[in-house]
C-alpha positions as CSV (number, residue, x, y, z in Angstrom):
1,X,93.5,-39.9,124.7
2,X,94.9,-37.8,127.1
3,X,93.2,-37.6,130.8
4,X,91.8,-34.4,131.6
5,X,93.8,-32.4,134.2
6,X,92.1,-31.8,137.3
7,X,92.0,-27.7,138.1
8,X,93.2,-27.0,141.4
9,X,91.0,-25.7,143.9
10,X,90.9,-22.2,144.8
11,X,92.1,-21.4,148.5
12,X,88.7,-19.9,150.0
13,X,91.1,-17.6,152.0
14,X,92.4,-15.9,149.4
15,X,91.6,-12.8,148.4
16,X,88.4,-12.0,145.7
17,X,90.3,-10.5,142.6
18,X,90.4,-7.0,141.3
19,X,87.4,-5.8,139.0
20,X,88.2,-3.8,135.7
21,X,86.4,-0.5,134.8
22,X,84.1,-2.1,132.8
23,X,82.5,-4.6,135.2
24,X,82.4,-1.8,138.0
25,X,80.7,0.4,134.5
26,X,78.2,-2.8,134.4
27,X,77.0,-3.4,137.7
28,X,76.4,0.5,138.0
29,X,74.3,0.4,134.8
30,X,72.7,-2.6,135.2
31,X,69.5,-1.3,137.7
32,X,68.7,1.9,135.6
33,X,68.8,-0.1,132.3
34,X,66.4,-2.6,134.3
35,X,64.2,0.1,135.3
36,X,64.9,1.6,131.5
37,X,63.7,-1.3,129.5
38,X,61.7,-3.8,132.2
39,X,61.2,-6.6,129.5
40,X,65.4,-7.2,129.2
41,X,65.2,-8.8,132.8
42,X,65.1,-12.0,131.4
43,X,67.5,-11.4,128.5
44,X,71.1,-11.4,130.0
45,X,72.6,-11.6,126.5
46,X,70.9,-8.9,125.4
47,X,71.4,-6.7,128.2
48,X,75.1,-7.3,127.5
49,X,74.8,-6.6,124.5
50,X,73.5,-2.9,125.1
51,X,75.9,-2.1,128.0
52,X,78.6,-3.5,125.8
53,X,77.7,-1.0,123.3
54,X,77.3,2.1,125.9
55,X,80.9,1.4,127.3
56,X,81.7,1.6,123.6
57,X,80.8,5.1,123.0
58,X,81.8,6.4,125.8
59,X,84.4,9.1,125.9
60,X,87.7,8.7,128.3
61,X,86.2,11.4,130.4
62,X,83.0,9.5,131.0
63,X,85.0,6.3,131.7
64,X,87.4,8.1,134.2
65,X,85.6,7.4,137.9
66,X,84.8,3.6,136.5
67,X,88.4,3.4,135.7
68,X,89.4,5.0,138.9
69,X,87.3,2.6,141.0
70,X,88.7,-0.1,139.2
71,X,92.4,1.3,140.1
72,X,91.8,1.2,143.7
73,X,90.0,-2.0,143.5
74,X,93.5,-3.4,141.9
75,X,95.4,-1.6,144.8
76,X,93.0,-3.2,147.3
77,X,93.4,-6.6,145.4
78,X,97.8,-6.0,145.4
79,X,97.5,-5.0,148.9
80,X,95.6,-8.1,150.3
81,X,97.8,-10.3,148.2
82,X,100.6,-9.4,149.8
83,X,99.0,-10.1,153.6
84,X,97.6,-13.3,152.0
85,X,101.2,-14.5,150.4
86,X,102.9,-13.4,153.8
87,X,101.0,-15.4,155.6
88,X,101.1,-18.7,154.2
89,X,104.8,-18.9,154.0
C-alpha cells in the first residue's frame, strides 16, 4: 500500500478562485427559495436539487446575466492571478 500524498497547503495570499454561472445563480436564488419554502432550511440536499432543476429549465436568455457575472469574475481572477504570480518572482 502506497503512503498517502500530502496535499500542498494553499497560500493564504493567493486570489480567491472565480465562480461559475450556476454558483452565481444559486447564491442569488437560495434566499428566495427559502422564503418560498422555509421548511427546506435544514435540507441542503433538497435545496441543491431544486436549484439544479431550475437552472436546467432556464433558457439561454435567462441564464445570460449569471454568465456575465461569471465572465467578469473570471477576468477578475485572471488579473489578480497575474499580480500574484508577478509578486512571487
